[in-house]
N, C-alpha and C positions, 0 to 999 in steps of 0.2 A: 504494500500500500504506500502511495506517495503522500507527502505532507499536504494537507488540505490548503487551498489558497486562502489568503486573508484579505481583509478590506484594503490593506496596503498594496497587495498585489493587483487588485482591481483598479485602484487609483492610478498606479504606475502604468498599467496596461492601457487604460483609457486616456491617460494624460490629463487627469483632473486631480483635485484635492480630495482628501479623505472626507471632508465635510460635504463635498458635492455628491460623493457616492452615498453617504448617509441620507442626504435629502432625496436622492433618486429612489432609495429603497423605502423611505418612510413617508415622503410627501412628493411623489413624482410630478404632480401638477404644478409644483412651485419651480420646476427646472425647465429650461428651454428644451424644446423637443429634440433638437439635434444633439445636445449634450446628453439628454436622457437616453436617447437611442444608443449613443456611443457607450455609455456606462452599462446599459443592459446587455449590449452585445458582448462586452468584456466579461460580465457576470456569467453569461451563457457559455462563452468560449472557455473560460477558466474553470467552470463548474463550481462557482462560489456559492456557499450556503450561509446566509447571515446567522450569527450566533445568537440564539435565544437567550443564553445566559448573559451575554454582554448587553443586549437590549434591556433585560430585566434589571441589571445593575444600574443602568442609566435612568430607567423610568421607575425603579423600585417596584416593578411589577414583573411577574413571570409570564403572564398570558395564559396561565394554567389554572383551572379550578378542579376541585376534587369531589369524588363521590365515594362515601364509605358505607358499607353495610356488613352485616354479620356474615360469617363464612357459610359456604354452601354445604348441603348435607353430604356431598361426596367427599368433603375434606376429611371426614371421619375415617374413611376407608382408603385414603390416598396412599398408594405405595410407590416404590421406585420404578422407573422405566429403564430397562437395560438397553445400552447402545452397542454392546459387544457381546460375543459369546452366544450360547445356545438360546438365551432369552431375547436376543436382538430381534427387531422387527425386520424379517427377511422376506416379507411377502407371502403369498400363498392364499389358500381358501379352505374353509371347513364348513360343515353343516352343523348347526346348533338347533335343537328342538326347543321352542319357547313354551314353557309350561305355565299355565295361568296361575297356579298356586305359588310359583317361585317368588321369593322375596327379592326385590331389586332395590338396593339402598341408594342407587344413583338417581334419586328423584330429580326430575327436571324442575328447576326453579324458575318457572315460567313467569311468575309475577315479577321477579327481579329482571328477567329478560326484557319485559315491556317497559319497565321504569328506566332501565339503562338505555334502551333505544331512544326514549324521549329525551333523556339527558344528552345523549350523543347528538341527536338532531339539533337541539336548541343550542348546544355548545358550538357546533359547526356554524349555525346560522348567526350566532353572536360573536364569532371570531375567537372563541376560546379553544384551547386544547383541554381534553378531559383526562384526568388521572383517576383510575378506579382502584380502590383498595378493599380487601376483605380481611376480616379477622374473626377469630373465635376464641372464647375463653381468655386465657392469660395473654394471648397475643393481640387482642383487640385494642387495648389501651395503647400499647407501644406502636401499633400500626397507625392508628389515627393520629398519634402525636407526630410520627414521622411525616405523614401526609401534610399535616398542618404547617410544617416547616418548608414545604416545597410548593405551595399553591397560594394564589391570591385570595381564595375563599373556598369554603368546604360545605358540601351537602352531606348530611348524616341521616340515615334512616333511623327513625325513633326506636329506641330500645337497643341499638347496636352498641352503645357505650353509655356510661353512667351520666346522669344529669350534672353531677359535680365535675366530671371531666369536661363536658360541653361548656360549662360555665368558665372553667379555667382556660380552655382553648379560645373561647370567644373574646377574651381580653387581648388576644394577639392576631386573630384572623376572623373575618366575618363568617358566620355559620347560619345555614338554613336547615331546619329540622323538617324532615319529610315524613308524612303519614302518621303524625302524632299530635294530640291536642296540646295547647299551651298549659304548662304546669308552673305558673308563677315566675317564669323567666322573661327576659326581654329580647329573645331571639325571634327571627322570622320563622314562621311555620306555614307549611303547605300540607293540607290533609284532605281526606275525602269524607263524605257523610256516612260514616260507618254505622253509627247508632240508628240514624234515620232509615238507612237502607234495610238493615236487619229487622227493624220494627215494622216496616211496611211489608216485607216479605212474610214475616211471621203472622201479621194480621191477615194477609191474604190466605194463608194456609188454614187459619182458624175460621175466618168469616166466610170465605168463598168455597173452601173445600171441606169444611166441617171437621177438620182435625182437632182433636182435644188432647190426645196424648202425644207430646212432642219431646224429643231428646235433643239436647244441644251437644255438639262435638267441638270442644275448644281447641285452640292452637297451643302455642308455646306459652309457658308461664312468663309473665313480665311483658308480653306484647301489648302495646297501647291499642293497636287495631283490634286485637281480640277482646280486650276489656270493653271497648266501645260497642262491639258487635254483641257481646254478651248482655250488656246493659239494654241494648235495643230489643233483644229477644225477651228479656225479663219484663221490660215495660209493656210489650204487646200482650204478654200473658196477664200481667197485673191489670191492664186496662179492661180485661174480660173476666176478671175475678178467677183466673186459673192459677194454680199454685206453681211456683218455680223455686228450685233450691237456691240457697245463698251463693253457692259456688258450683261451677260445672262439675259433673261427675265423670265425664268422659273426655279424654284428651288424645288428640292424634298428632300433635306437634307440627301441624301444617304440612305433613308429608302424605303421599299417597299410600305408602306402606302403613303409616299410622292409621289412616282411614280403614285399611283392610283389617288391621288388628282390632279396631273398634267394632267393625262389622262382625268379625268372628265372635267377639264377646257378646254382642247383642243377640246373635243367632243361637247362642248356647242357652239363652234364657227361655223361660216357659212361654212368655208372650212377647209380641213385638209392639213398639210404639207405632202410632199411625204415621209419624213423620220424623225423620232425622235431619236436623238443621245443622249444617257444618259451617265452621268459621271461614273455610276457604274451599276452593274448587278441588284442589288436590286431594283433600281428605274425603270430600264427597265422592270423587271418582273411585277412591279406595273402597268406600262403603259399597258402591255399586259393583265393584269387582268381587267383593266378598259375597254379596247377594247373589250374583250370577253363579258362583261356585256352590253356594248353599241351596240353590234352587228357589230363592225368594224372588217373586216377581215385583219389579219396580215399574210403575207406581201402584199397581193393583194391591199388593200386600204391604208395600212400604214406600212412602214418599221420601225422596232424597233431594236436598237442595244444597247449594254452595254459595260462595261469595268470591268474586274477582272478575269473572268473565273471560277466562283464558280460552284459547282456541280449542284445547283438548275437550272442554266441556261442550262445545258446539258440535264436535265430531264424535262424541261418545254414543253408545247405544245402551239405554235411551239417552237422548240429548239432555243435558243438565240444566235444570232451572237454577238460576243464580241471581245474585246482585252484581251487575256489571259496573265496575269502577273504572274511571278513565286513567289507566296506568301510564300510558305514554304521555298523556297530558300532565299527569303528576310530575313526571320527570322534566318536561318542558317548562312548566310554570316554576318549578324549583330553580332551574337555571336562570329564568327571568328575574326571580326574586333576588338571587345572588348578584346578578348583574346590576340590578337596581341598587343594592346595598353598596356595591363597589363604587358605583358612580356617585352616590350621595350617602356617605356614611352616617350623616346626622339625622336622617329620616327616622320617624317613629317605627317601631317594630310592627310588622304586618302579619296578619293571619288570613290565609286563603283557604276556603273550604269548598271543595269541588263537588258537584252533584253526582248522584249515581242513578242507575236504572234497574228495576226489577224485571228480569227477562224470564218469561214463562215458557217452559219446554216440556218434553214428554216425561221427565223424571218426576214430575208432580201431577201431571194430567195426561192421561193416555189419549185424550181427544184434542190436545192443544194444537197438534199439527194441522188439524182440519179447521179448527175455529180461529186460529191466528195465522196471519201471513208469515 
């Protein structure tokens, strides 16, 4: 590899000053067209790439914003990949029989995929580079601290790190909290209508479908989204004088395998509830998997609903009734909120709450495909 060209090389090649090269790269309209063309020709011929680090030192900005969230489920089972020897990837093909009962711990984190896509799109649109970090357990705090030292601002999924840590970091870098309600802090927040969505869905199951025995499948402990959805579920029951426990009795940890585990537990009981209301789509799809294996008909014997609106729910059999949240929009609006904070640091903290939709499909009503477009 040869030594990369510098701004000095470009200036010498084009016969101009270093300041002129800088103006061409940062404010090209301020430079005469002939001079600008000569400098750009030298940039292309030499293969010069401006140093982001140098620009950052000059402007005290990196042009990079960060997105931090908890580690993926697959991190728990992540092993080494061999590059040499018998374990190396040398090509070939084999046949593998897919068994429905098999446990797959490599759950697709489709919610994160959609939020990340929104962040990527809006970062590109706004002229930022996006740095993504994940952390789990003891690594989470160190990871988010490292990221905060490398970016102009940081978006953090609620519950990914402690509120105390967010308060400490916010003294040094602007922070937007995603998918969580404000809890006495002065940070910018972007969330969705979790409680309202779950309350509306549960009311529909009770009022329109006549369900009276409902079980709630919670996600991970400490999840702000889950807490809001649980409160919406309980509120709908309380509005109709139906009893609800103080805390969820079933948890699936937001994973499809967790939903299968909950389903197997339910099907070992003497009787079934009329409806299983899951805190996210992945767990709902897991319950449907378990029902299919156990021979339980959905929705005739058991109504199953989710929350998120991932594509897998639209493609499942039966298709999943869910509360569709604007995941991509959540990512985009979070970037917009961070850009606003970077442009005007003294503005009051903002809270944006995005609307949701209750989407009715065949997992709750067998006739829904006929009655709804």
